[in-house]
C-alpha positions in Angstrom: 66.4 95.6 83.6 69.2 92.7 82.3 69.8 89.7 84.3 70.9 91.5 87.9 73.4 88.6 88.5 74.9 88.7 85.1 75.5 92.1 85.8 77.2 91.6 89.0 79.0 88.7 87.5 80.5 91.5 85.0 82.1 93.3 88.0 84.2 90.5 88.9 87.2 90.9 86.5 87.7 94.3 88.4 91.0 94.1 90.4 90.7 94.4 93.8 91.2 97.6 95.3 91.3 98.3 98.9 89.7 101.7 100.1 86.7 103.2 101.2 86.4 106.3 98.6 84.1 104.6 96.4 81.8 103.1 99.3 81.4 106.8 100.6 80.9 108.5 97.3 78.0 105.6 96.6 76.6 105.7 100.1 76.2 109.9 99.4 74.6 109.0 96.3 72.0 106.9 97.3 71.1 109.0 100.5 72.9 107.1 103.1 70.4 103.9 103.5 72.7 102.6 106.1 72.3 105.4 108.9 68.7 104.0 109.7 70.2 100.8 110.2 71.3 99.0 113.9 74.1 97.2 113.0 76.5 94.6 114.6 79.8 94.5 112.3 81.6 91.1 112.3 85.0 90.4 111.8 87.8 88.0 112.3 89.7 85.0 110.4 87.4 82.2 111.4 84.2 81.5 112.4 82.5 84.9 111.8 80.0 83.2 109.4 79.1 81.4 112.4 78.7 84.2 115.0 76.6 86.0 112.4 74.0 83.0 111.8 73.6 82.8 115.6 73.3 86.5 116.0 70.9 87.0 113.3 68.7 84.3 114.7 68.7 85.4 118.0 67.7 89.0 116.5 64.8 87.4 114.7 63.7 85.3 117.6 63.7 88.6 119.5 61.3 90.3 117.4 63.2 92.3 115.1 63.0 92.4 111.2 66.6 91.1 110.7 69.1 91.3 107.6 72.0 89.5 107.3 75.0 90.0 105.0 77.7 87.3 104.7 80.1 85.9 102.1 80.8 84.0 100.1 77.6 82.1 98.9 77.9 78.6 98.9 75.6 78.1 95.7 73.5 81.2 95.0 74.7 85.0 95.3 70.9 85.4 96.8 72.4 83.6 100.1 74.4 86.5 100.9 71.6 88.8 101.6 69.2 87.4 104.2 66.4 89.1 105.7 64.5 87.0 108.6 66.6 83.9 107.4 65.4 84.2 104.0 67.7 84.8 101.1 66.4 87.7 98.8 64.4 86.7 95.8 65.0 88.1 92.1 62.3 90.5 91.8 64.3 92.7 95.1 67.5 91.6 93.8 66.8 93.4 90.5 65.1 96.3 92.1 68.2 97.3 94.4 70.9 96.6 91.8 68.8 99.0 89.7 68.8 101.2 92.3 72.6 101.4 93.1 73.1 101.9 89.2 70.9 104.6 89.1 72.2 106.2 91.9 75.5 105.9 91.0 75.7 106.7 87.1 79.7 107.2 87.4 79.7 103.7 88.1 78.6 102.4 84.5 80.3 105.2 82.8 83.6 103.8 82.4 85.2 105.5 85.2 88.6 104.1 86.5 87.5 104.0 89.9 84.3 101.6 89.3 82.7 99.8 92.1 84.1 96.5 93.0 82.2 93.0 92.7 81.9 93.1 96.6 81.6 97.2 97.1 78.4 96.7 94.7 77.2 93.7 96.4 77.5 95.4 99.8 75.3 98.5 98.7 72.6 96.5 97.1 72.6 94.6 100.7 72.1 98.0 102.4 69.7 99.4 100.0 67.8 96.5 100.6 67.6 96.3 104.2 66.6 99.9 104.2 63.8 99.5 101.8 62.5 96.4 103.5 62.6 98.2 107.3 65.3 96.0 109.0 65.0 96.5 112.4 68.3 95.1 113.3 71.2 94.3 110.9 74.5 91.8 111.0 76.9 92.7 108.4 80.0 90.2 108.1 83.4 91.9 106.8 84.6 90.5 103.6 88.3 90.7 104.0 90.3 92.4 106.8 88.5 94.9 108.0 89.8 98.4 107.9 89.3 99.0 104.4 86.5 96.5 103.7 83.7 97.9 102.2 80.9 97.0 105.1 83.4 99.3 107.0 81.7 102.4 105.6 78.6 101.6 107.8 78.7 102.7 111.9 77.4 100.0 114.2 76.1 99.8 117.4 78.7 97.0 118.4 81.7 95.5 116.9 82.8 91.8 117.4 86.2 90.4 116.2 86.3 86.6 116.2 89.7 84.5 116.5 92.6 85.8 114.7 94.9 83.3 112.2 97.1 83.6 109.3 95.1 84.3 105.9 95.2 86.7 102.9 99.0 87.3 104.1 99.8 89.1 100.7 96.6 91.9 101.7 96.8 91.7 105.4 100.3 91.2 106.6 102.1 88.0 107.3 102.2 88.3 111.2 99.3 87.6 113.5 99.7 91.1 114.7 99.5 92.7 111.7 96.6 90.6 110.9 94.8 91.5 114.1 95.2 95.4 113.3 93.6 95.0 110.0 90.7 93.5 111.7 90.2 95.9 114.0 90.2 98.8 111.8 86.3 98.1 112.2 86.9 99.6 115.7 85.1 103.2 116.1 85.3 105.6 119.2 82.5 105.2 121.4 81.2 102.0 119.6 81.7 98.9 121.9 83.6 95.9 120.7 84.1 92.6 122.0 86.6 89.7 120.6 86.8 86.2 121.1 88.6 84.6 124.1 90.9 82.3 122.2 93.0 84.7 120.8 96.5 83.8 120.0 98.4 86.2 122.7 100.3 88.6 119.9 96.6 89.2 118.0 94.9 89.8 121.6 97.4 92.8 122.3 97.3 94.3 118.9 93.4 93.9 119.3 94.1 95.8 122.6 95.9 98.4 121.4 93.8 99.3 118.4 90.7 99.5 120.6 92.6 101.8 122.8 94.1 103.9 119.9 90.5 104.1 118.4 88.8 104.7 121.9 86.6 101.7 121.3 85.2 100.4 124.8 87.0 96.7 124.6 85.7 93.4 126.4 86.5 90.0 126.0 84.0 87.2 125.3 83.7 84.4 127.8 85.8 81.1 126.8 82.5 79.1 126.0 78.8 79.3 125.8 77.5 77.0 128.3 73.8 76.1 126.8 72.9 73.8 123.6 74.5 75.2 120.6 73.0 74.0 117.3 76.2 74.3 115.0 78.5 71.3 114.9 81.9 71.1 116.5 83.8 71.7 119.9 84.9 75.3 118.1 81.3 76.5 118.0 81.2 77.0 121.9 83.3 79.7 121.2 81.8 81.4 118.6 78.4 81.1 120.5 80.0 82.8 123.3 81.4 85.9 121.2 78.1 86.0 119.4 76.2 86.4 123.2 78.4 88.5 124.4 77.8 90.8 121.0 74.2 90.6 121.3 74.4 91.8 124.7 76.5 95.1 123.6 73.1 95.8 121.3 70.9 94.8 123.8 72.8 98.0 125.9 72.7 99.8 122.8 68.9 99.8 122.8 68.3 96.8 120.5 66.3 94.4 123.1 67.7 90.8 122.6 66.4 89.1 126.0 68.5 86.1 127.1 66.2 83.7 126.3 66.0 85.0 122.6 70.1 84.6 122.9 69.9 80.9 124.1 67.0 80.1 121.4 69.2 81.9 118.5 72.2 80.1 119.5 70.4 76.3 119.9 68.3 77.0 116.7 70.8 78.5 114.2 71.8 76.9 111.0 75.1 77.7 108.8 75.5 75.8 105.6 79.0 74.2 105.1 80.2 74.2 108.6 80.3 70.3 109.4 77.2 69.8 107.6 76.2 66.3 106.7 74.3 65.8 103.2 73.5 62.2 102.2 75.8 60.6 104.5 79.0 63.3 103.4 80.3 66.0 106.2 80.7 69.3 104.0 83.2 71.9 106.1 84.3 75.2 104.6 87.7 75.1 106.5 89.7 76.9 104.0 92.7 78.2 106.2 95.5 76.0 108.7 93.2 77.4 111.6 89.9 76.1 110.2 91.4 73.0 109.2 93.1 72.4 112.6 89.2 73.2 114.0 87.9 70.6 111.4 90.6 67.8 112.6 89.6 68.3 116.5 86.0 68.1 115.5 85.6 64.9 113.6 87.0 62.5 116.1 84.3 63.9 118.6 81.7 63.7 116.1 82.5 60.9 114.5 84.6 58.3 116.7 86.4 55.5 115.0 85.4 56.1 111.8 88.4 56.6 109.3 88.2 59.7 106.8 88.0 59.5 103.1 89.1 63.7 102.4 88.1 65.3 99.1 90.6 68.3 99.2 90.7 71.2 97.1 92.0 74.6 97.7 92.2 78.1 96.0 95.9 79.4 94.8 96.2 82.0 97.4 95.3 79.5 100.5 98.2 77.8 102.7 97.2 74.8 101.1 100.7 73.0 102.9 99.5 74.5 106.2 96.2 73.1 105.9 97.4 69.5 104.8 99.7 69.4 108.1 96.3 69.8 109.9 94.0 67.3 107.8 96.1 64.6 106.5 96.8 63.1 110.0 93.2 62.5 110.3 92.5 60.9 106.6 93.0 57.5 105.5 93.1 58.8 102.0 93.6 62.1 100.2 90.9 62.8 97.0 92.3 66.0 95.8 90.3 68.1 92.8 90.5 71.8 92.0 87.3 73.8 92.7 85.8 75.1 89.6 87.3 78.4 89.6 90.2 80.3 88.0 91.3 80.9 91.2 91.8 77.1 91.8 95.3 75.5 92.6 96.0 72.9 90.2 96.3 69.2 91.9 99.4 68.5 90.2 101.6 71.3 91.9 101.0 69.8 95.3 100.2 65.9 95.1 103.8 65.2 95.9 103.6 67.3 99.4 100.2 65.6 99.9 101.6 62.2 99.6 104.8 62.9 101.7 102.1 63.9 104.6 100.8 60.0 104.7 97.7 58.7 103.3 96.7 57.3 99.8 96.4 59.9 97.2 94.4 60.3 94.1 93.4 63.0 92.0 90.3 63.7 90.0 89.5 65.6 87.4 86.1 66.9 88.5 84.3 66.9 92.3 81.5 64.6 91.1 84.4 62.1 90.1 86.1 62.5 93.3 82.9 62.3 95.4 82.3 59.1 93.8 85.6 57.6 94.4 85.7 58.9 97.7 81.9 57.2 98.4 82.8 53.8 96.7 86.4 53.5 99.1 84.1 54.7 102.1 81.8 51.2 101.8 83.7 50.1 104.6 82.2 52.3 106.8 84.6 55.4 106.2 83.3 59.1 106.5 83.4 60.9 103.1 84.6 64.6 104.2 85.0 67.5 101.6 87.1 70.5 102.8 89.5 73.3 102.1 87.5 75.9 100.4 84.6 77.5 100.4 84.1 77.1 96.4 84.2 73.2 96.6 81.9 73.2 99.6 79.4 74.9 97.4 80.0 72.7 94.6 79.4 70.0 96.6 76.3 71.2 98.5 74.8 71.6 95.0 75.5 68.0 93.8 74.3 66.5 96.9 71.3 68.3 97.8 69.4 66.9 94.8 70.0 63.4 95.8 69.0 64.0 99.4 65.7 65.5 98.4 67.1 69.2 99.9 
């Protein structure tokens, strides 16, 4: 078939249309590959990817052939669909894309209700996992929960990480409203666990939705007591949620011994989250809560080192809230727009950045911004890239070759 990545990219211009009707129709056409999968479904505003990475590693170490579906990717689409820690290869991706297209001719027929990019990618993942005989699958929600494409699957257990303000134009502008959207993954009789560190109004909404939907709900411990591979104080809370979710899976018949949970948490890798490459720290903080977690982690991990912050955001993100959280930690801000049409132009918020305190420079490219920040950090300062996962993905693509990765 034609290049599967080019085909997937062709779906991006489709407007974001929430609803599960297209997914239901497609899954029926495909013979319901999801029904043979034993799924852990993970939602939340921040940290859900880290929870998924820890859970998937623990399941793999427990002896299960483990599928992991996450988004967005940092460098290549293939990262989104991994089996036993290895991204899908070109041949398997091509086969899965072709299978979805063949089963859903109405999608290519030009109908108004064509599958969106994320819906199609989710179907590709489910087809791949089913065909590969995955014994356990971890699915990360893409946006919200209630109408997300992944919510077409009935899991064995659900987990919801900390709720914060993000995607307010689609999910609501209060923590309670967003929590209700995330709680849309709760299902009758399916056990769910939520992170301990929830804002009170979000926790109340999560409890109400769980009761309304008939989902047995527990709250994870505040922190995991053992070693955690992923860096930053906030990862102890993520690890505690991952462990609690895995315990629910274990009770549902997917055996995950405590030793495998501990080993998975101690060995998980998740790129772009306080990841250091060639002396540059990359973190995908892309909303105020994520930025606050990064600001709290930097002095713990890098005490007494001033920060040269390379910062760029998407147009639909709360750049003001992120700058309020991060600017006090930075000696200088190097503003750059991520290489995507969704980027916020730096000229539109330079004045805001300057009022935040540190020295501010604007750059036309990430390569230029990194070079300037690294020159300025020659006195022992730390270069940090944050504000967007798109920006972090660009930075990884630039830095990894230089680091021999």
